[in-house]
KOLGUPA-130956 format. One record per residue: residue number from 0; x, y, z of N, C-alpha, C in turn. Coordinates in Angstrom, 2 decimals, decimal comma. Layout:
<lodos>
+-----+---------+---------+---------+---------+---------+---------+---------+---------+---------+
| num |      nX |      nY |      nZ |     caX |     caY |     caZ |      cX |      cY |      cZ |
+-----+---------+---------+---------+---------+---------+---------+---------+---------+---------+
| NUM |       X |       Y |       Z |       X |       Y |       Z |       X |       Y |       Z |
...
+-----+---------+---------+---------+---------+---------+---------+---------+---------+---------+
</lodos>
This chain:
<lodos>
+-----+---------+---------+---------+---------+---------+---------+---------+---------+---------+
| num |      nX |      nY |      nZ |     caX |     caY |     caZ |      cX |      cY |      cZ |
+-----+---------+---------+---------+---------+---------+---------+---------+---------+---------+
|   0 |  -23,06 |   -3,45 |  -63,09 |  -22,06 |   -2,96 |  -63,98 |  -21,57 |   -1,64 |  -63,44 |
|   1 |  -20,51 |   -1,13 |  -64,14 |  -20,05 |    0,22 |  -63,75 |  -20,94 |    1,36 |  -64,05 |
|   2 |  -20,99 |    2,29 |  -63,12 |  -21,76 |    3,50 |  -63,25 |  -21,00 |    4,56 |  -63,96 |
|   3 |  -19,66 |    4,51 |  -63,89 |  -18,81 |    5,48 |  -64,44 |  -17,46 |    4,87 |  -64,73 |
|   4 |  -16,84 |    5,36 |  -65,85 |  -15,54 |    4,87 |  -66,22 |  -14,62 |    6,10 |  -66,45 |
|   5 |  -13,54 |    6,22 |  -65,77 |  -12,62 |    7,37 |  -65,84 |  -11,20 |    6,87 |  -66,01 |
|   6 |  -10,29 |    7,62 |  -66,69 |   -8,87 |    7,20 |  -66,68 |   -8,38 |    7,23 |  -65,29 |
|   7 |   -7,36 |    6,30 |  -65,01 |   -6,84 |    6,14 |  -63,70 |   -6,22 |    7,54 |  -63,22 |
|   8 |   -5,61 |    8,25 |  -64,03 |   -4,97 |    9,49 |  -63,66 |   -5,95 |   10,45 |  -63,05 |
|   9 |   -7,14 |   10,45 |  -63,74 |   -8,27 |   11,38 |  -63,34 |   -8,84 |   10,94 |  -61,95 |
|  10 |   -8,99 |    9,56 |  -61,85 |   -9,63 |    9,11 |  -60,55 |   -8,65 |    9,35 |  -59,44 |
|  11 |   -7,30 |    9,12 |  -59,65 |   -6,32 |    9,32 |  -58,54 |   -6,23 |   10,79 |  -58,22 |
|  12 |   -6,34 |   11,71 |  -59,19 |   -6,16 |   13,18 |  -59,03 |   -7,43 |   13,78 |  -58,23 |
|  13 |   -8,42 |   12,96 |  -58,09 |   -9,64 |   13,45 |  -57,40 |  -10,54 |   14,27 |  -58,23 |
|  14 |  -10,48 |   14,17 |  -59,51 |  -11,45 |   14,85 |  -60,46 |  -12,82 |   14,38 |  -60,18 |
|  15 |  -13,76 |   15,41 |  -60,12 |  -15,11 |   14,88 |  -59,85 |  -15,76 |   14,17 |  -61,03 |
|  16 |  -16,74 |   13,28 |  -60,85 |  -17,32 |   12,62 |  -62,02 |  -17,82 |   13,60 |  -63,10 |
|  17 |  -17,55 |   13,29 |  -64,27 |  -17,99 |   14,09 |  -65,37 |  -17,02 |   15,29 |  -65,72 |
|  18 |  -15,93 |   15,45 |  -64,86 |  -14,96 |   16,47 |  -65,11 |  -14,25 |   16,15 |  -66,41 |
|  19 |  -13,93 |   17,17 |  -67,07 |  -13,20 |   17,01 |  -68,47 |  -11,72 |   16,56 |  -68,29 |
|  20 |  -11,20 |   16,19 |  -67,27 |   -9,82 |   15,84 |  -67,04 |   -8,95 |   16,77 |  -66,29 |
|  21 |   -8,39 |   17,79 |  -66,88 |   -7,49 |   18,77 |  -66,27 |   -8,31 |   19,87 |  -65,68 |
|  22 |   -8,00 |   20,31 |  -64,54 |   -8,66 |   21,42 |  -63,94 |   -8,45 |   22,73 |  -64,84 |
|  23 |   -9,41 |   23,54 |  -64,81 |   -9,35 |   24,84 |  -65,60 |   -8,79 |   25,98 |  -64,77 |
|  24 |   -8,90 |   25,86 |  -63,47 |   -8,48 |   26,86 |  -62,62 |   -8,20 |   26,36 |  -61,10 |
|  25 |   -7,29 |   26,96 |  -60,44 |   -7,03 |   26,63 |  -59,05 |   -7,41 |   27,90 |  -58,30 |
|  26 |   -8,41 |   27,79 |  -57,46 |   -8,88 |   28,92 |  -56,65 |   -8,50 |   28,74 |  -55,20 |
|  27 |   -7,80 |   29,80 |  -54,61 |   -7,35 |   29,65 |  -53,23 |   -7,94 |   30,82 |  -52,53 |
|  28 |   -8,64 |   30,51 |  -51,33 |   -9,41 |   31,47 |  -50,57 |   -8,42 |   31,88 |  -49,37 |
|  29 |   -8,35 |   33,19 |  -49,28 |   -7,47 |   33,73 |  -48,17 |   -8,31 |   34,66 |  -47,39 |
|  30 |   -8,33 |   34,61 |  -46,02 |   -9,13 |   35,46 |  -45,14 |   -8,38 |   36,78 |  -45,13 |
|  31 |   -9,24 |   37,94 |  -45,09 |   -8,71 |   39,20 |  -45,03 |   -8,01 |   39,58 |  -43,79 |
|  32 |   -8,08 |   38,80 |  -42,82 |   -7,52 |   38,98 |  -41,41 |   -5,99 |   38,37 |  -41,38 |
|  33 |   -5,71 |   37,64 |  -42,42 |   -4,37 |   36,91 |  -42,47 |   -3,31 |   38,05 |  -42,72 |
|  34 |   -2,12 |   37,81 |  -42,37 |   -0,91 |   38,62 |  -42,65 |   -0,59 |   38,48 |  -44,06 |
|  35 |   -0,83 |   39,54 |  -44,92 |   -0,75 |   39,38 |  -46,43 |    0,66 |   38,92 |  -46,74 |
|  36 |    1,77 |   39,56 |  -46,36 |    3,11 |   39,28 |  -46,71 |    3,40 |   37,74 |  -46,48 |
|  37 |    3,10 |   37,27 |  -45,25 |    3,50 |   35,94 |  -44,87 |    2,63 |   34,98 |  -45,68 |
|  38 |    1,45 |   35,11 |  -45,88 |    0,52 |   34,21 |  -46,60 |    0,79 |   34,13 |  -48,01 |
|  39 |    0,98 |   35,34 |  -48,68 |    1,29 |   35,38 |  -50,12 |    2,67 |   34,68 |  -50,35 |
|  40 |    3,66 |   34,95 |  -49,54 |    4,93 |   34,33 |  -49,66 |    4,87 |   32,82 |  -49,56 |
|  41 |    4,10 |   32,32 |  -48,55 |    3,99 |   30,87 |  -48,33 |    3,27 |   30,21 |  -49,56 |
|  42 |    2,21 |   30,89 |  -50,03 |    1,36 |   30,31 |  -51,10 |    2,27 |   30,38 |  -52,38 |
|  43 |    2,95 |   31,39 |  -52,53 |    3,92 |   31,46 |  -53,80 |    4,77 |   30,26 |  -53,73 |
|  44 |    5,46 |   30,09 |  -52,60 |    6,48 |   28,96 |  -52,51 |    5,82 |   27,61 |  -52,76 |
|  45 |    4,58 |   27,40 |  -52,21 |    3,86 |   26,11 |  -52,41 |    3,57 |   25,91 |  -53,88 |
|  46 |    2,94 |   26,99 |  -54,55 |    2,75 |   26,92 |  -56,02 |    3,91 |   26,64 |  -56,80 |
|  47 |    5,04 |   27,26 |  -56,45 |    6,34 |   27,01 |  -57,19 |    6,84 |   25,61 |  -57,10 |
|  48 |    6,53 |   24,96 |  -56,05 |    6,95 |   23,52 |  -55,88 |    6,10 |   22,56 |  -56,53 |
|  49 |    5,11 |   23,04 |  -57,18 |    4,11 |   22,26 |  -57,98 |    3,83 |   22,99 |  -59,30 |
|  50 |    4,86 |   23,22 |  -60,06 |    4,65 |   23,97 |  -61,38 |    3,81 |   23,22 |  -62,40 |
|  51 |    2,96 |   23,86 |  -63,14 |    2,13 |   23,29 |  -64,15 |    1,52 |   24,30 |  -65,06 |
|  52 |    0,30 |   23,92 |  -65,65 |   -0,32 |   24,73 |  -66,58 |   -1,60 |   25,36 |  -66,07 |
|  53 |   -2,05 |   25,05 |  -64,89 |   -3,37 |   25,51 |  -64,36 |   -3,21 |   26,85 |  -63,74 |
|  54 |   -4,00 |   27,86 |  -64,16 |   -3,88 |   29,20 |  -63,56 |   -4,39 |   29,29 |  -62,14 |
|  55 |   -3,79 |   30,16 |  -61,38 |   -4,09 |   30,37 |  -59,99 |   -4,83 |   31,74 |  -59,84 |
|  56 |   -5,92 |   31,63 |  -59,01 |   -6,59 |   32,84 |  -58,66 |   -6,68 |   32,86 |  -57,09 |
|  57 |   -6,39 |   33,99 |  -56,54 |   -6,60 |   34,27 |  -55,01 |   -7,86 |   34,93 |  -54,70 |
|  58 |   -8,66 |   34,42 |  -53,92 |   -9,99 |   34,93 |  -53,51 |   -9,63 |   35,59 |  -52,10 |
|  59 |   -9,53 |   36,90 |  -51,98 |   -9,22 |   37,51 |  -50,70 |  -10,62 |   38,01 |  -50,07 |
|  60 |  -10,93 |   37,45 |  -48,98 |  -12,22 |   37,77 |  -48,34 |  -11,97 |   38,97 |  -47,37 |
|  61 |  -12,67 |   40,03 |  -47,58 |  -12,64 |   41,18 |  -46,75 |  -13,97 |   41,29 |  -46,03 |
|  62 |  -14,08 |   42,22 |  -45,11 |  -15,32 |   42,26 |  -44,25 |  -16,59 |   42,43 |  -45,18 |
|  63 |  -16,47 |   43,28 |  -46,05 |  -17,77 |   43,60 |  -46,82 |  -17,82 |   43,09 |  -48,34 |
|  64 |  -16,73 |   42,43 |  -48,77 |  -16,69 |   42,02 |  -50,08 |  -15,46 |   40,95 |  -50,35 |
|  65 |  -15,45 |   40,49 |  -51,52 |  -14,36 |   39,49 |  -51,85 |  -13,65 |   40,02 |  -53,04 |
|  66 |  -12,31 |   39,99 |  -53,11 |  -11,53 |   40,42 |  -54,30 |  -10,89 |   39,20 |  -54,86 |
|  67 |  -11,03 |   39,08 |  -56,17 |  -10,40 |   37,96 |  -56,92 |   -9,19 |   38,54 |  -57,68 |
|  68 |   -8,06 |   37,87 |  -57,47 |   -6,80 |   38,29 |  -58,07 |   -6,27 |   37,19 |  -58,82 |
|  69 |   -6,00 |   37,34 |  -60,15 |   -5,32 |   36,35 |  -60,95 |   -3,87 |   36,51 |  -60,69 |
|  70 |   -3,20 |   35,43 |  -60,36 |   -1,73 |   35,44 |  -60,06 |   -1,01 |   35,04 |  -61,40 |
|  71 |   -0,64 |   36,19 |  -62,17 |   -0,18 |   35,95 |  -63,54 |    1,07 |   35,16 |  -63,64 |
|  72 |    1,97 |   35,21 |  -62,61 |    3,23 |   34,48 |  -62,65 |    3,13 |   33,01 |  -62,14 |
|  73 |    1,96 |   32,60 |  -61,71 |    1,81 |   31,30 |  -61,15 |    0,84 |   30,49 |  -62,01 |
|  74 |    1,35 |   29,19 |  -62,27 |    0,49 |   28,24 |  -62,86 |    0,95 |   26,92 |  -62,22 |
|  75 |    0,08 |   26,09 |  -61,86 |    0,30 |   24,92 |  -61,01 |   -0,12 |   23,61 |  -61,68 |
|  76 |    0,51 |   22,52 |  -61,08 |    0,05 |   21,19 |  -61,39 |   -0,94 |   20,91 |  -60,29 |
|  77 |   -2,13 |   20,90 |  -60,56 |   -3,24 |   20,75 |  -59,61 |   -3,27 |   19,39 |  -59,04 |
|  78 |   -2,34 |   19,01 |  -58,22 |   -2,25 |   17,56 |  -57,63 |   -2,74 |   17,62 |  -56,25 |
|  79 |   -2,82 |   16,28 |  -55,72 |   -3,15 |   16,12 |  -54,42 |   -2,17 |   16,72 |  -53,45 |
|  80 |   -0,84 |   16,76 |  -53,88 |    0,19 |   17,29 |  -53,07 |   -0,04 |   18,85 |  -52,84 |
|  81 |   -0,43 |   19,53 |  -53,96 |   -0,63 |   20,98 |  -53,84 |   -1,79 |   21,14 |  -52,89 |
|  82 |   -2,95 |   20,49 |  -53,08 |   -4,08 |   20,70 |  -52,15 |   -3,68 |   20,46 |  -50,75 |
|  83 |   -2,91 |   19,41 |  -50,44 |   -2,62 |   19,11 |  -49,05 |   -1,70 |   20,27 |  -48,47 |
|  84 |   -0,72 |   20,80 |  -49,30 |    0,20 |   21,80 |  -48,87 |   -0,60 |   23,10 |  -48,59 |
|  85 |   -1,52 |   23,49 |  -49,54 |   -2,25 |   24,65 |  -49,26 |   -3,21 |   24,51 |  -48,13 |
|  86 |   -3,79 |   23,40 |  -47,89 |   -4,72 |   23,27 |  -46,85 |   -3,86 |   23,21 |  -45,51 |
|  87 |   -2,71 |   22,73 |  -45,52 |   -1,84 |   22,74 |  -44,39 |   -1,52 |   24,26 |  -43,96 |
|  88 |   -1,46 |   25,11 |  -44,99 |   -1,21 |   26,55 |  -44,65 |   -2,40 |   27,35 |  -44,24 |
|  89 |   -3,53 |   27,04 |  -44,90 |   -4,65 |   27,98 |  -44,75 |   -5,94 |   27,24 |  -44,22 |
|  90 |   -5,83 |   25,95 |  -44,05 |   -6,99 |   25,20 |  -43,54 |   -7,77 |   24,39 |  -44,55 |
|  91 |   -8,57 |   23,53 |  -44,10 |   -9,35 |   22,64 |  -45,03 |  -10,30 |   23,41 |  -45,86 |
|  92 |  -10,52 |   23,11 |  -47,18 |  -11,56 |   23,78 |  -47,95 |  -11,10 |   25,10 |  -48,49 |
|  93 |   -9,82 |   25,54 |  -48,32 |   -9,36 |   26,85 |  -48,83 |   -8,92 |   26,83 |  -50,23 |
|  94 |   -8,80 |   25,54 |  -50,78 |   -8,32 |   25,44 |  -52,26 |   -9,40 |   24,74 |  -53,01 |
|  95 |   -9,74 |   25,22 |  -54,19 |  -10,70 |   24,57 |  -55,01 |  -10,11 |   24,41 |  -56,41 |
|  96 |  -10,21 |   23,14 |  -56,91 |   -9,75 |   22,92 |  -58,33 |  -11,03 |   22,85 |  -59,17 |
|  97 |  -11,05 |   23,91 |  -60,02 |  -12,31 |   24,07 |  -60,87 |  -12,16 |   23,34 |  -62,17 |
|  98 |  -13,15 |   22,38 |  -62,41 |  -13,21 |   21,64 |  -63,55 |  -14,29 |   22,09 |  -64,43 |
|  99 |  -14,06 |   22,10 |  -65,72 |  -15,11 |   22,56 |  -66,62 |  -15,21 |   21,71 |  -67,84 |
| 100 |  -16,39 |   21,40 |  -68,29 |  -16,48 |   20,60 |  -69,52 |  -16,11 |   21,45 |  -70,69 |
| 101 |  -15,42 |   20,83 |  -71,71 |  -15,12 |   21,55 |  -72,90 |  -16,21 |   21,18 |  -73,93 |
| 102 |  -16,62 |   22,13 |  -74,77 |  -17,69 |   21,90 |  -75,74 |  -17,35 |   20,87 |  -76,77 |
+-----+---------+---------+---------+---------+---------+---------+---------+---------+---------+
</lodos>
């Protein structure tokens, strides 16, 4: 028998098992060695082509620490298309869709 049953939309979107449906956050990792203006501009355009309700957080890795910045003007539709576009810009594993269970 089935080990798990999920709505089709959730399965297609790649939500992990047990995820509550919609991602709670979109986290994008940017290396500190990247050209900030070019990277931020390209990420902003990518996010604007996938508008939605999921908040975006940029994780900027610096040599001795990481800075997390909430992008207040950006909210995305956390789709496979967005993941593909961001990974094409920054490389595999640079975008994480964070799912959380609601109480």
